[in-house]
C-alpha positions in Angstrom: 219.0 136.0 -19.0 220.8 139.3 -18.5 219.2 141.7 -16.0 218.9 145.3 -17.1 219.9 147.7 -14.4 221.1 151.2 -14.1 224.8 151.5 -13.5 226.5 154.8 -12.8 230.0 155.8 -13.6 232.6 156.5 -10.9 235.1 159.1 -11.9 236.4 160.6 -8.6 239.3 159.0 -6.9 237.9 160.0 -3.5 237.3 157.0 -1.2 234.6 158.8 0.9 232.6 159.7 -2.2 232.9 156.1 -3.5 231.8 154.7 -0.1 228.8 157.0 0.3 227.6 156.8 -3.3 228.2 153.1 -4.0 229.4 150.9 -1.1 226.9 152.0 1.5 224.0 151.8 -0.9 225.3 148.5 -2.4 225.0 150.1 -5.9 227.0 148.9 -8.9 229.3 151.2 -10.7 231.7 151.3 -13.7 235.1 152.9 -13.3 235.3 155.7 -15.9 238.4 156.7 -17.8 239.4 159.0 -14.9 240.1 155.9 -12.8 241.5 153.7 -15.6 243.3 156.1 -18.1 246.8 155.0 -17.0 246.1 151.3 -17.2 248.2 149.4 -19.7 245.2 147.3 -20.6 243.2 150.4 -21.4 246.0 151.7 -23.6 247.0 148.5 -25.5 244.0 146.2 -25.4 241.8 148.5 -27.5 242.0 150.4 -30.7 239.5 153.0 -31.9 237.2 152.1 -29.0 237.0 148.4 -29.8 239.0 145.4 -28.5 242.3 145.1 -30.4 242.0 141.4 -31.1 245.3 141.3 -33.1 247.2 142.6 -30.1 245.5 140.3 -27.7 246.1 137.3 -29.9 249.8 138.2 -30.4 250.5 138.8 -26.7 248.4 136.1 -25.1 247.4 133.6 -27.8 249.3 130.6 -26.5 247.5 130.8 -23.1 244.7 128.4 -22.1 241.7 130.4 -20.8 238.4 129.4 -19.2 235.5 130.1 -21.5 231.8 130.3 -20.4 228.8 129.7 -22.8 226.0 132.2 -22.3 223.5 129.7 -24.0 223.9 127.0 -21.3 223.3 126.9 -17.6 225.1 124.9 -14.9 223.5 125.6 -11.5 223.4 129.4 -11.2 226.1 130.1 -13.8 227.1 129.3 -17.3 228.8 126.0 -18.2 232.6 126.4 -18.7 235.4 124.8 -20.7 239.0 125.7 -21.6 240.3 127.0 -24.9 243.5 128.3 -26.3 243.1 132.0 -26.3 244.1 132.3 -29.9 241.2 129.9 -30.8 238.9 132.1 -28.6 240.0 135.2 -30.5 239.2 133.5 -33.8 235.7 132.7 -32.4 235.4 136.4 -31.4 236.4 137.5 -34.9 233.7 135.2 -36.4 231.1 136.8 -34.1 232.2 140.3 -35.2 231.5 139.3 -38.8 228.3 137.4 -38.1 224.8 138.8 -37.9 223.7 135.9 -35.7 225.2 137.3 -32.5 222.3 139.0 -30.6 222.4 142.7 -29.8 222.1 143.9 -26.3 218.6 143.4 -25.0 217.8 140.6 -27.5 217.2 137.0 -26.5 219.8 134.2 -26.6 220.8 132.9 -30.0 219.6 129.5 -31.3 221.1 126.5 -29.5 223.4 125.7 -32.4 225.2 129.0 -32.0 227.4 129.3 -28.9 227.8 132.7 -27.2 231.2 132.5 -25.4 233.2 134.8 -23.2 236.3 134.4 -21.1 235.3 134.1 -17.5 237.5 133.9 -14.4 240.8 134.1 -16.4 243.6 134.3 -13.8 245.4 136.9 -15.9 247.7 138.2 -13.1 248.7 134.7 -12.1 249.4 133.8 -15.8 251.2 137.0 -16.5 252.6 138.3 -13.2 254.9 140.9 -14.7 252.6 142.3 -17.3 250.9 145.0 -15.2 247.6 145.2 -17.0 246.0 147.5 -14.4 246.6 149.2 -11.1 244.1 148.5 -8.3 242.5 151.8 -7.2 243.8 153.0 -3.8 240.5 152.4 -2.0 240.7 148.7 -3.0 244.4 148.5 -2.0 243.7 146.3 1.0 243.4 143.1 -1.0 243.7 140.6 1.8 242.2 137.7 -0.2 245.0 137.9 -2.7 247.7 138.7 -0.1 247.0 135.2 1.3 247.5 133.6 -2.1 250.6 135.7 -2.8 252.2 134.6 0.5 251.7 130.9 -0.1 254.5 129.1 -1.9 252.8 125.7 -2.2 250.0 126.9 -4.5 249.8 129.4 -7.3 246.3 130.9 -7.3 244.5 134.3 -6.9 241.2 136.1 -7.1 242.3 138.5 -9.9 240.1 137.7 -12.9 239.7 139.1 -16.4 236.3 138.8 -18.2 235.9 139.6 -21.9 233.8 138.7 -24.9 232.0 139.9 -28.0 228.8 142.0 -27.9 225.9 140.1 -26.4 227.9 138.0 -23.9 227.2 138.5 -20.2 227.8 137.0 -16.8 224.9 136.3 -14.4 224.5 138.7 -11.4 226.6 137.3 -8.7 228.4 138.1 -5.5 232.2 138.1 -4.9 233.7 134.9 -3.5 233.2 136.0 0.2 229.9 137.8 -0.5 231.2 141.3 0.4 230.6 143.1 -2.9 227.9 142.5 -5.5 229.3 142.1 -9.0 227.9 142.4 -12.5 
């Protein structure tokens, strides 16, 4: 079940302020528009403040993506499967037109209704030249991905995209090496 917690916005690009306010206190934050306003994903993946499902389907519809089901559990996470992104977008459209998707803070839907979101989509690996976002300077030392980028025998990374309709969520978890807590 989703955990309600207070999350502050981070708007200043100053590393020291970020470290003192969030890293040292181990507090979650959301990057505000000040940090993300130049990102291609922010400009093109939404329209009028909502996900632009037409654009997403047109640009990425043929891709196979991992999808998690918020109504099921597998160990400490949701069970996952793969779907063609265009099929996932159609599912998302059906959620937007359905009253059966729970609002934030409500319980899970009945078992016959799946509540799906894309989880751990290796977007940068799948679209290396797209440039959806720019990592903020204070996260510039990305040694985990530098290892993957240097390897020629394997194509993998730790650059994930998560997205889904209202009511979807990911369990509270830590990053792969337990350095940063993630929501």
